[in-house]
N, C-alpha and C positions, 0 to 999 in steps of 0.2 A: 349352652353353646360351649362354654369353657370346658365343661366336662367332656364333651364329644371330642374336642381338640386334644385333650389330654389322652383320651383313650386311643386316638389315632396315632399320636406321637409314640405311645408305648408299643403299639402294634408294629409300627415301622421299625422301632428299635429292636424288636424281637426278630423281625424278618431281615432287616439290613442294619445291623449294629454299626458297621463301618460308616455308613452314610450319616448316622446320627453322631458318630464319634468325631465328625468334622467339626 
């Protein structure tokens, strides 16, 4: 499960880095 969350987090960072930069 942790792995899936990590992958999603990376995916979001690639699509919306500004959102993750918060």
